[in-house]
PDB file of the backbone (N, CA, C, O) and the ligand in Angstrom, with CONECT records:
HET     ZN  A 101       1
ATOM      1  N   MET A   1    -109.072  -8.413  99.324  1.00  0.00           N
ATOM      2  CA  MET A   1    -108.439  -7.745  98.211  1.00  0.00           C
ATOM      3  C   MET A   1    -107.489  -8.698  97.464  1.00  0.00           C
ATOM      4  O   MET A   1    -106.434  -9.117  97.939  1.00  0.00           O
ATOM      5  N   LYS A   2    -107.914  -8.958  96.395  1.00  0.00           N
ATOM      6  CA  LYS A   2    -107.129  -9.764  95.452  1.00  0.00           C
ATOM      7  C   LYS A   2    -106.876  -9.369  94.061  1.00  0.00           C
ATOM      8  O   LYS A   2    -106.827 -10.141  93.103  1.00  0.00           O
ATOM      9  N   ARG A   3    -106.697  -7.921  94.034  1.00  0.00           N
ATOM     10  CA  ARG A   3    -106.636  -7.271  92.720  1.00  0.00           C
ATOM     11  C   ARG A   3    -105.480  -7.821  92.128  1.00  0.00           C
ATOM     12  O   ARG A   3    -105.595  -8.228  90.972  1.00  0.00           O
ATOM     13  N   GLY A   4    -104.352  -7.917  92.713  1.00  0.00           N
ATOM     14  CA  GLY A   4    -103.037  -8.096  92.120  1.00  0.00           C
ATOM     15  C   GLY A   4    -103.023  -9.505  91.477  1.00  0.00           C
ATOM     16  O   GLY A   4    -102.177  -9.737  90.613  1.00  0.00           O
ATOM     17  N   ALA A   5    -103.968 -10.522  91.868  1.00  0.00           N
ATOM     18  CA  ALA A   5    -104.115 -11.984  91.336  1.00  0.00           C
ATOM     19  C   ALA A   5    -104.246 -11.948  89.959  1.00  0.00           C
ATOM     20  O   ALA A   5    -103.503 -12.681  89.307  1.00  0.00           O
ATOM     21  N   THR A   6    -105.165 -11.133  89.300  1.00  0.00           N
ATOM     22  CA  THR A   6    -105.593 -11.152  87.990  1.00  0.00           C
ATOM     23  C   THR A   6    -104.624 -10.694  87.063  1.00  0.00           C
ATOM     24  O   THR A   6    -104.486 -11.134  85.922  1.00  0.00           O
ATOM     25  N   ARG A   7    -103.840  -9.633  87.691  1.00  0.00           N
ATOM     26  CA  ARG A   7    -102.664  -9.154  86.742  1.00  0.00           C
ATOM     27  C   ARG A   7    -101.655 -10.114  86.670  1.00  0.00           C
ATOM     28  O   ARG A   7    -101.101 -10.321  85.590  1.00  0.00           O
ATOM     29  N   ALA A   8    -101.330 -10.753  87.714  1.00  0.00           N
ATOM     30  CA  ALA A   8    -100.179 -11.860  87.658  1.00  0.00           C
ATOM     31  C   ALA A   8    -100.528 -12.931  86.831  1.00  0.00           C
ATOM     32  O   ALA A   8     -99.599 -13.643  86.451  1.00  0.00           O
ATOM     33  N   ALA A   9    -101.772 -13.227  86.435  1.00  0.00           N
ATOM     34  CA  ALA A   9    -102.249 -14.310  85.694  1.00  0.00           C
ATOM     35  C   ALA A   9    -102.024 -14.058  84.289  1.00  0.00           C
ATOM     36  O   ALA A   9    -102.114 -14.985  83.484  1.00  0.00           O
ATOM     37  N   ARG A  10    -101.714 -12.781  83.895  1.00  0.00           N
ATOM     38  CA  ARG A  10    -101.612 -12.293  82.501  1.00  0.00           C
ATOM     39  C   ARG A  10    -100.285 -12.826  81.929  1.00  0.00           C
ATOM     40  O   ARG A  10     -99.410 -12.022  81.611  1.00  0.00           O
ATOM     41  N   SER A  11    -100.108 -14.119  81.790  1.00  0.00           N
ATOM     42  CA  SER A  11     -98.983 -14.607  81.147  1.00  0.00           C
ATOM     43  C   SER A  11     -99.513 -15.115  79.603  1.00  0.00           C
ATOM     44  O   SER A  11    -100.662 -14.996  79.177  1.00  0.00           O
ATOM     45  N   THR A  12     -98.476 -15.648  78.965  1.00  0.00           N
ATOM     46  CA  THR A  12     -98.852 -16.212  77.662  1.00  0.00           C
ATOM     47  C   THR A  12     -99.616 -17.360  77.674  1.00  0.00           C
ATOM     48  O   THR A  12     -99.278 -18.343  78.334  1.00  0.00           O
ATOM     49  N   VAL A  13    -100.803 -17.316  76.877  1.00  0.00           N
ATOM     50  CA  VAL A  13    -101.573 -18.410  76.824  1.00  0.00           C
ATOM     51  C   VAL A  13    -101.338 -19.412  75.721  1.00  0.00           C
ATOM     52  O   VAL A  13    -101.183 -19.110  74.537  1.00  0.00           O
ATOM     53  N   THR A  14    -101.326 -20.706  76.251  1.00  0.00           N
ATOM     54  CA  THR A  14    -100.911 -21.699  75.207  1.00  0.00           C
ATOM     55  C   THR A  14    -102.203 -22.297  74.644  1.00  0.00           C
ATOM     56  O   THR A  14    -103.007 -22.741  75.464  1.00  0.00           O
ATOM     57  N   PHE A  15    -102.452 -22.352  73.528  1.00  0.00           N
ATOM     58  CA  PHE A  15    -103.453 -22.803  72.775  1.00  0.00           C
ATOM     59  C   PHE A  15    -103.393 -24.241  72.406  1.00  0.00           C
ATOM     60  O   PHE A  15    -102.340 -24.663  71.927  1.00  0.00           O
ATOM     61  N   ASP A  16    -104.476 -25.101  72.587  1.00  0.00           N
ATOM     62  CA  ASP A  16    -104.537 -26.505  72.069  1.00  0.00           C
ATOM     63  C   ASP A  16    -104.569 -26.656  70.520  1.00  0.00           C
ATOM     64  O   ASP A  16    -105.676 -26.553  69.990  1.00  0.00           O
ATOM     65  N   PRO A  17    -103.734 -26.834  69.915  1.00  0.00           N
ATOM     66  CA  PRO A  17    -103.776 -27.001  68.422  1.00  0.00           C
ATOM     67  C   PRO A  17    -104.852 -28.106  67.906  1.00  0.00           C
ATOM     68  O   PRO A  17    -105.156 -28.124  66.713  1.00  0.00           O
ATOM     69  N   GLU A  18    -105.355 -28.919  68.716  1.00  0.00           N
ATOM     70  CA  GLU A  18    -106.362 -30.009  68.305  1.00  0.00           C
ATOM     71  C   GLU A  18    -107.674 -29.220  68.076  1.00  0.00           C
ATOM     72  O   GLU A  18    -108.460 -29.636  67.224  1.00  0.00           O
ATOM     73  N   GLY A  19    -107.909 -28.283  68.675  1.00  0.00           N
ATOM     74  CA  GLY A  19    -109.119 -27.480  68.494  1.00  0.00           C
ATOM     75  C   GLY A  19    -109.210 -26.522  67.409  1.00  0.00           C
ATOM     76  O   GLY A  19    -110.274 -25.948  67.174  1.00  0.00           O
ATOM     77  N   LEU A  20    -108.107 -26.305  66.702  1.00  0.00           N
ATOM     78  CA  LEU A  20    -107.987 -25.121  65.852  1.00  0.00           C
ATOM     79  C   LEU A  20    -107.909 -25.753  64.354  1.00  0.00           C
ATOM     80  O   LEU A  20    -107.476 -26.864  64.049  1.00  0.00           O
ATOM     81  N   THR A  21    -108.393 -24.844  63.582  1.00  0.00           N
ATOM     82  CA  THR A  21    -108.203 -25.258  62.052  1.00  0.00           C
ATOM     83  C   THR A  21    -106.803 -24.856  61.686  1.00  0.00           C
ATOM     84  O   THR A  21    -106.115 -24.178  62.448  1.00  0.00           O
ATOM     85  N   SER A  22    -106.332 -25.330  60.367  1.00  0.00           N
ATOM     86  CA  SER A  22    -105.088 -25.056  59.942  1.00  0.00           C
ATOM     87  C   SER A  22    -104.817 -23.679  59.756  1.00  0.00           C
ATOM     88  O   SER A  22    -103.708 -23.198  59.989  1.00  0.00           O
ATOM     89  N   ALA A  23    -105.882 -22.958  59.304  1.00  0.00           N
ATOM     90  CA  ALA A  23    -105.806 -21.494  59.071  1.00  0.00           C
ATOM     91  C   ALA A  23    -105.525 -20.738  60.331  1.00  0.00           C
ATOM     92  O   ALA A  23    -104.823 -19.728  60.374  1.00  0.00           O
ATOM     93  N   GLN A  24    -106.144 -21.319  61.393  1.00  0.00           N
ATOM     94  CA  GLN A  24    -106.035 -20.533  62.842  1.00  0.00           C
ATOM     95  C   GLN A  24    -104.575 -20.858  63.260  1.00  0.00           C
ATOM     96  O   GLN A  24    -103.913 -19.997  63.839  1.00  0.00           O
ATOM     97  N   ARG A  25    -104.077 -22.038  62.989  1.00  0.00           N
ATOM     98  CA  ARG A  25    -102.791 -22.520  63.427  1.00  0.00           C
ATOM     99  C   ARG A  25    -101.794 -21.666  62.760  1.00  0.00           C
ATOM    100  O   ARG A  25    -100.764 -21.391  63.375  1.00  0.00           O
ATOM    101  N   TYR A  26    -101.988 -21.213  61.562  1.00  0.00           N
ATOM    102  CA  TYR A  26    -100.962 -20.531  60.817  1.00  0.00           C
ATOM    103  C   TYR A  26    -101.121 -19.027  60.936  1.00  0.00           C
ATOM    104  O   TYR A  26    -100.361 -18.252  60.355  1.00  0.00           O
ATOM    105  N   GLY A  27    -102.101 -18.645  61.684  1.00  0.00           N
ATOM    106  CA  GLY A  27    -102.337 -17.260  61.921  1.00  0.00           C
ATOM    107  C   GLY A  27    -103.125 -16.578  60.694  1.00  0.00           C
ATOM    108  O   GLY A  27    -103.164 -15.361  60.511  1.00  0.00           O
ATOM    109  N   ASP A  28    -103.669 -17.424  59.981  1.00  0.00           N
ATOM    110  CA  ASP A  28    -104.342 -16.786  58.841  1.00  0.00           C
ATOM    111  C   ASP A  28    -105.871 -16.474  59.212  1.00  0.00           C
ATOM    112  O   ASP A  28    -106.532 -15.715  58.503  1.00  0.00           O
ATOM    113  N   ALA A  29    -106.390 -17.075  60.321  1.00  0.00           N
ATOM    114  CA  ALA A  29    -107.663 -16.774  60.761  1.00  0.00           C
ATOM    115  C   ALA A  29    -107.790 -16.386  62.164  1.00  0.00           C
ATOM    116  O   ALA A  29    -106.935 -16.723  62.983  1.00  0.00           O
ATOM    117  N   CYS A  30    -108.803 -15.700  62.477  1.00  0.00           N
ATOM    118  CA  CYS A  30    -108.761 -15.361  64.016  1.00  0.00           C
ATOM    119  C   CYS A  30    -109.056 -16.656  64.943  1.00  0.00           C
ATOM    120  O   CYS A  30    -109.929 -17.442  64.574  1.00  0.00           O
ATOM    121  N   VAL A  31    -108.484 -16.841  65.900  1.00  0.00           N
ATOM    122  CA  VAL A  31    -108.457 -18.074  66.719  1.00  0.00           C
ATOM    123  C   VAL A  31    -109.881 -18.276  67.377  1.00  0.00           C
ATOM    124  O   VAL A  31    -110.267 -19.385  67.748  1.00  0.00           O
ATOM    125  N   VAL A  32    -110.627 -17.130  67.493  1.00  0.00           N
ATOM    126  CA  VAL A  32    -111.947 -17.280  68.227  1.00  0.00           C
ATOM    127  C   VAL A  32    -113.032 -17.319  67.246  1.00  0.00           C
ATOM    128  O   VAL A  32    -113.868 -18.220  67.312  1.00  0.00           O
ATOM    129  N   CYS A  33    -113.089 -16.400  66.328  1.00  0.00           N
ATOM    130  CA  CYS A  33    -114.268 -16.391  65.353  1.00  0.00           C
ATOM    131  C   CYS A  33    -113.848 -16.809  64.014  1.00  0.00           C
ATOM    132  O   CYS A  33    -114.728 -16.692  63.161  1.00  0.00           O
ATOM    133  N   LEU A  34    -112.777 -17.245  63.639  1.00  0.00           N
ATOM    134  CA  LEU A  34    -112.294 -17.862  62.232  1.00  0.00           C
ATOM    135  C   LEU A  34    -112.397 -16.810  61.124  1.00  0.00           C
ATOM    136  O   LEU A  34    -112.336 -17.118  59.934  1.00  0.00           O
ATOM    137  N   LYS A  35    -112.555 -15.552  61.566  1.00  0.00           N
ATOM    138  CA  LYS A  35    -112.562 -14.449  60.556  1.00  0.00           C
ATOM    139  C   LYS A  35    -111.220 -14.213  59.819  1.00  0.00           C
ATOM    140  O   LYS A  35    -110.175 -13.992  60.430  1.00  0.00           O
ATOM    141  N   ARG A  36    -111.311 -14.273  58.450  1.00  0.00           N
ATOM    142  CA  ARG A  36    -109.808 -14.225  57.920  1.00  0.00           C
ATOM    143  C   ARG A  36    -109.609 -12.717  57.335  1.00  0.00           C
ATOM    144  O   ARG A  36    -108.527 -12.270  56.953  1.00  0.00           O
ATOM    145  N   TRP A  37    -110.839 -12.020  57.334  1.00  0.00           N
ATOM    146  CA  TRP A  37    -110.536 -10.487  57.011  1.00  0.00           C
ATOM    147  C   TRP A  37    -111.357  -9.648  57.699  1.00  0.00           C
ATOM    148  O   TRP A  37    -112.556  -9.921  57.765  1.00  0.00           O
ATOM    149  N   PRO A  38    -110.891  -8.612  58.255  1.00  0.00           N
ATOM    150  CA  PRO A  38    -109.522  -8.237  58.185  1.00  0.00           C
ATOM    151  C   PRO A  38    -108.645  -9.072  58.881  1.00  0.00           C
ATOM    152  O   PRO A  38    -109.080  -9.593  59.908  1.00  0.00           O
ATOM    153  N   ARG A  39    -107.379  -9.331  58.494  1.00  0.00           N
ATOM    154  CA  ARG A  39    -106.575 -10.194  59.176  1.00  0.00           C
ATOM    155  C   ARG A  39    -106.477 -10.191  60.625  1.00  0.00           C
ATOM    156  O   ARG A  39    -106.482  -9.088  61.172  1.00  0.00           O
ATOM    157  N   PRO A  40    -106.397 -11.159  61.287  1.00  0.00           N
ATOM    158  CA  PRO A  40    -106.166 -10.953  62.687  1.00  0.00           C
ATOM    159  C   PRO A  40    -104.690 -10.565  62.964  1.00  0.00           C
ATOM    160  O   PRO A  40    -103.750 -11.115  62.390  1.00  0.00           O
ATOM    161  N   ARG A  41    -104.568  -9.680  63.789  1.00  0.00           N
ATOM    162  CA  ARG A  41    -103.185  -9.207  63.997  1.00  0.00           C
ATOM    163  C   ARG A  41    -102.770  -8.910  65.508  1.00  0.00           C
ATOM    164  O   ARG A  41    -101.780  -8.231  65.777  1.00  0.00           O
ATOM    165  N   VAL A  42    -103.524  -9.418  66.378  1.00  0.00           N
ATOM    166  CA  VAL A  42    -103.248  -9.305  67.794  1.00  0.00           C
ATOM    167  C   VAL A  42    -102.741 -10.635  68.274  1.00  0.00           C
ATOM    168  O   VAL A  42    -103.412 -11.655  68.113  1.00  0.00           O
ATOM    169  N   ARG A  43    -101.603 -10.640  68.842  1.00  0.00           N
ATOM    170  CA  ARG A  43    -101.068 -11.872  69.335  1.00  0.00           C
ATOM    171  C   ARG A  43    -101.865 -12.132  70.690  1.00  0.00           C
ATOM    172  O   ARG A  43    -101.901 -11.288  71.586  1.00  0.00           O
ATOM    173  N   VAL A  44    -102.461 -13.290  70.761  1.00  0.00           N
ATOM    174  CA  VAL A  44    -103.200 -13.604  72.063  1.00  0.00           C
ATOM    175  C   VAL A  44    -102.652 -14.831  72.812  1.00  0.00           C
ATOM    176  O   VAL A  44    -103.123 -15.150  73.904  1.00  0.00           O
ATOM    177  N   GLY A  45    -101.554 -15.589  72.164  1.00  0.00           N
ATOM    178  CA  GLY A  45    -101.154 -16.629  72.714  1.00  0.00           C
ATOM    179  C   GLY A  45    -100.145 -17.473  71.778  1.00  0.00           C
ATOM    180  O   GLY A  45     -99.673 -17.021  70.734  1.00  0.00           O
ATOM    181  N   VAL A  46     -99.930 -18.504  72.189  1.00  0.00           N
ATOM    182  CA  VAL A  46     -98.924 -19.559  71.378  1.00  0.00           C
ATOM    183  C   VAL A  46     -99.384 -20.935  71.261  1.00  0.00           C
ATOM    184  O   VAL A  46    -100.291 -21.326  71.996  1.00  0.00           O
ATOM    185  N   LEU A  47     -98.865 -21.672  70.442  1.00  0.00           N
ATOM    186  CA  LEU A  47     -99.139 -23.111  70.397  1.00  0.00           C
ATOM    187  C   LEU A  47     -98.045 -23.876  70.989  1.00  0.00           C
ATOM    188  O   LEU A  47     -96.933 -23.357  71.084  1.00  0.00           O
ATOM    189  N   PRO A  48     -98.252 -24.991  71.369  1.00  0.00           N
ATOM    190  CA  PRO A  48     -97.077 -25.697  72.095  1.00  0.00           C
ATOM    191  C   PRO A  48     -95.743 -25.573  71.280  1.00  0.00           C
ATOM    192  O   PRO A  48     -94.682 -25.502  71.899  1.00  0.00           O
ATOM    193  N   ASP A  49     -95.764 -25.545  69.945  1.00  0.00           N
ATOM    194  CA  ASP A  49     -94.548 -25.420  69.069  1.00  0.00           C
ATOM    195  C   ASP A  49     -94.197 -23.872  69.056  1.00  0.00           C
ATOM    196  O   ASP A  49     -93.438 -23.482  68.169  1.00  0.00           O
ATOM    197  N   GLU A  50     -94.615 -23.112  69.826  1.00  0.00           N
ATOM    198  CA  GLU A  50     -94.378 -21.783  69.850  1.00  0.00           C
ATOM    199  C   GLU A  50     -94.772 -20.723  68.635  1.00  0.00           C
ATOM    200  O   GLU A  50     -94.407 -19.548  68.579  1.00  0.00           O
ATOM    201  N   SER A  51     -95.510 -21.345  67.786  1.00  0.00           N
ATOM    202  CA  SER A  51     -96.247 -20.540  66.832  1.00  0.00           C
ATOM    203  C   SER A  51     -97.101 -19.643  67.537  1.00  0.00           C
ATOM    204  O   SER A  51     -97.662 -19.938  68.593  1.00  0.00           O
ATOM    205  N   THR A  52     -97.213 -18.400  66.874  1.00  0.00           N
ATOM    206  CA  THR A  52     -98.039 -17.342  67.376  1.00  0.00           C
ATOM    207  C   THR A  52     -99.475 -17.623  67.021  1.00  0.00           C
ATOM    208  O   THR A  52     -99.757 -17.984  65.878  1.00  0.00           O
ATOM    209  N   VAL A  53    -100.344 -17.481  67.896  1.00  0.00           N
ATOM    210  CA  VAL A  53    -101.823 -17.586  67.776  1.00  0.00           C
ATOM    211  C   VAL A  53    -102.499 -15.978  67.784  1.00  0.00           C
ATOM    212  O   VAL A  53    -102.475 -15.188  68.728  1.00  0.00           O
ATOM    213  N   LEU A  54    -103.076 -15.780  66.481  1.00  0.00           N
ATOM    214  CA  LEU A  54    -103.769 -14.492  66.409  1.00  0.00           C
ATOM    215  C   LEU A  54    -105.172 -14.371  66.547  1.00  0.00           C
ATOM    216  O   LEU A  54    -105.914 -15.343  66.399  1.00  0.00           O
ATOM    217  N   ALA A  55    -105.609 -13.153  66.842  1.00  0.00           N
ATOM    218  CA  ALA A  55    -107.047 -12.989  67.044  1.00  0.00           C
ATOM    219  C   ALA A  55    -107.317 -11.660  66.355  1.00  0.00           C
ATOM    220  O   ALA A  55    -106.382 -10.863  66.281  1.00  0.00           O
ATOM    221  N   CYS A  56    -108.513 -11.340  65.839  1.00  0.00           N
ATOM    222  CA  CYS A  56    -108.927  -9.986  65.388  1.00  0.00           C
ATOM    223  C   CYS A  56    -108.997  -9.135  66.604  1.00  0.00           C
ATOM    224  O   CYS A  56    -108.903  -9.608  67.737  1.00  0.00           O
ATOM    225  N   ASP A  57    -109.163  -7.885  66.355  1.00  0.00           N
ATOM    226  CA  ASP A  57    -109.202  -6.655  67.445  1.00  0.00           C
ATOM    227  C   ASP A  57    -110.263  -7.138  68.357  1.00  0.00           C
ATOM    228  O   ASP A  57    -109.954  -7.425  69.514  1.00  0.00           O
ATOM    229  N   ASP A  58    -111.525  -7.260  67.935  1.00  0.00           N
ATOM    230  CA  ASP A  58    -112.677  -7.516  68.871  1.00  0.00           C
ATOM    231  C   ASP A  58    -112.529  -8.599  69.885  1.00  0.00           C
ATOM    232  O   ASP A  58    -112.718  -8.490  71.096  1.00  0.00           O
ATOM    233  N   CYS A  59    -112.080  -9.900  69.070  1.00  0.00           N
ATOM    234  CA  CYS A  59    -111.803 -10.930  70.068  1.00  0.00           C
ATOM    235  C   CYS A  59    -110.714 -10.847  70.871  1.00  0.00           C
ATOM    236  O   CYS A  59    -110.755 -11.322  72.006  1.00  0.00           O
ATOM    237  N   ALA A  60    -109.692 -10.283  70.424  1.00  0.00           N
ATOM    238  CA  ALA A  60    -108.567 -10.070  71.355  1.00  0.00           C
ATOM    239  C   ALA A  60    -108.838  -9.173  72.651  1.00  0.00           C
ATOM    240  O   ALA A  60    -108.360  -9.401  73.762  1.00  0.00           O
ATOM    241  N   GLU A  61    -109.642  -8.169  72.334  1.00  0.00           N
ATOM    242  CA  GLU A  61    -110.146  -7.481  73.461  1.00  0.00           C
ATOM    243  C   GLU A  61    -110.876  -8.382  74.589  1.00  0.00           C
ATOM    244  O   GLU A  61    -110.663  -8.303  75.799  1.00  0.00           O
ATOM    245  N   ALA A  62    -111.726  -9.201  73.981  1.00  0.00           N
ATOM    246  CA  ALA A  62    -112.485 -10.051  74.985  1.00  0.00           C
ATOM    247  C   ALA A  62    -111.576 -11.077  75.582  1.00  0.00           C
ATOM    248  O   ALA A  62    -111.755 -11.478  76.732  1.00  0.00           O
ATOM    249  N   LEU A  63    -110.603 -11.512  74.823  1.00  0.00           N
ATOM    250  CA  LEU A  63    -109.645 -12.532  75.539  1.00  0.00           C
ATOM    251  C   LEU A  63    -108.671 -11.759  76.353  1.00  0.00           C
ATOM    252  O   LEU A  63    -108.407 -12.280  77.436  1.00  0.00           O
ATOM    253  N   ILE A  64    -108.055 -10.598  76.073  1.00  0.00           N
ATOM    254  CA  ILE A  64    -107.097 -10.139  76.828  1.00  0.00           C
ATOM    255  C   ILE A  64    -107.320  -8.598  76.929  1.00  0.00           C
ATOM    256  O   ILE A  64    -106.802  -7.882  76.072  1.00  0.00           O
ATOM    257  N   PRO A  65    -107.985  -8.109  77.824  1.00  0.00           N
ATOM    258  CA  PRO A  65    -108.322  -6.745  77.968  1.00  0.00           C
ATOM    259  C   PRO A  65    -106.996  -5.992  78.152  1.00  0.00           C
ATOM    260  O   PRO A  65    -106.193  -6.320  79.026  1.00  0.00           O
ATOM    261  N   SER A  66    -106.798  -5.008  77.333  1.00  0.00           N
ATOM    262  CA  SER A  66    -105.320  -4.418  77.283  1.00  0.00           C
ATOM    263  C   SER A  66    -105.610  -3.093  77.811  1.00  0.00           C
ATOM    264  O   SER A  66    -106.719  -2.560  77.790  1.00  0.00           O
ATOM    265  N   PRO A  67    -104.393  -2.531  78.351  1.00  0.00           N
ATOM    266  CA  PRO A  67    -104.398  -1.265  78.944  1.00  0.00           C
ATOM    267  C   PRO A  67    -104.793  -0.068  78.147  1.00  0.00           C
ATOM    268  O   PRO A  67    -105.081   0.990  78.706  1.00  0.00           O
ATOM    269  N   THR A  68    -104.813  -0.227  76.749  1.00  0.00           N
ATOM    270  CA  THR A  68    -105.229   0.793  75.936  1.00  0.00           C
ATOM    271  C   THR A  68    -106.956   0.631  75.747  1.00  0.00           C
ATOM    272  O   THR A  68    -107.640   1.601  75.422  1.00  0.00           O
ATOM    273  N   ALA A  69    -107.435  -0.485  75.953  1.00  0.00           N
ATOM    274  CA  ALA A  69    -108.794  -0.841  75.833  1.00  0.00           C
ATOM    275  C   ALA A  69    -109.424  -0.066  76.982  1.00  0.00           C
ATOM    276  O   ALA A  69    -110.487   0.531  76.815  1.00  0.00           O
ATOM    277  N   THR A  70    -108.779  -0.070  78.145  1.00  0.00           N
ATOM    278  CA  THR A  70    -109.394   0.587  79.202  1.00  0.00           C
ATOM    279  C   THR A  70    -109.300   2.050  79.121  1.00  0.00           C
ATOM    280  O   THR A  70    -110.066   2.691  79.841  1.00  0.00           O
ATOM    281  N   VAL A  71    -108.530   2.642  78.404  1.00  0.00           N
ATOM    282  CA  VAL A  71    -108.608   3.979  78.192  1.00  0.00           C
ATOM    283  C   VAL A  71    -109.710   4.406  77.163  1.00  0.00           C
ATOM    284  O   VAL A  71    -110.452   5.376  77.317  1.00  0.00           O
ATOM    285  N   VAL A  72    -109.715   3.567  76.112  1.00  0.00           N
ATOM    286  CA  VAL A  72    -110.808   3.708  75.224  1.00  0.00           C
ATOM    287  C   VAL A  72    -112.252   3.668  75.888  1.00  0.00           C
ATOM    288  O   VAL A  72    -113.123   4.466  75.540  1.00  0.00           O
ATOM    289  N   ALA A  73    -112.461   2.716  76.845  1.00  0.00           N
ATOM    290  CA  ALA A  73    -113.549   2.454  77.563  1.00  0.00           C
ATOM    291  C   ALA A  73    -114.063   3.761  78.490  1.00  0.00           C
ATOM    292  O   ALA A  73    -115.241   3.897  78.824  1.00  0.00           O
ATOM    293  N   PHE A  74    -113.156   4.558  78.797  1.00  0.00           N
ATOM    294  CA  PHE A  74    -113.499   5.705  79.556  1.00  0.00           C
ATOM    295  C   PHE A  74    -113.081   6.946  78.877  1.00  0.00           C
ATOM    296  O   PHE A  74    -112.061   7.516  79.263  1.00  0.00           O
ATOM    297  N   PRO A  75    -113.859   7.466  77.790  1.00  0.00           N
ATOM    298  CA  PRO A  75    -113.429   8.492  77.048  1.00  0.00           C
ATOM    299  C   PRO A  75    -113.580   9.891  77.953  1.00  0.00           C
ATOM    300  O   PRO A  75    -114.489  10.071  78.764  1.00  0.00           O
ATOM    301  N   THR A  76    -112.634  10.738  77.690  1.00  0.00           N
ATOM    302  CA  THR A  76    -112.954  12.260  78.333  1.00  0.00           C
ATOM    303  C   THR A  76    -113.815  13.113  77.717  1.00  0.00           C
ATOM    304  O   THR A  76    -113.776  13.367  76.513  1.00  0.00           O
ATOM    305  N   ARG A  77    -114.571  13.553  78.473  1.00  0.00           N
ATOM    306  CA  ARG A  77    -115.652  14.404  77.986  1.00  0.00           C
ATOM    307  C   ARG A  77    -115.380  15.775  78.232  1.00  0.00           C
ATOM    308  O   ARG A  77    -116.188  16.636  77.885  1.00  0.00           O
TER     309      ARG A  77
HETATM  310 ZN    ZN A 101    -112.330 -12.781  65.887  1.00  0.00          ZN2+
END
């Protein structure tokens, strides 16, 4: 039983700016799919200089499954 391990690992992810475009570095484009519209608005991590890295809703869900996403995945019937 190692269920607690994955939760403990949910700390802030630091992205390597080397692999990002300037738009991604400035938070203008999704860090995963480069989409600029709708604007990425989910904070998925930081850069080494502590700039915020943003992702669109879809990508953020894949990167960091949030508690709310779990609720959505199991709708009440
Ligand atoms: Zn995306």
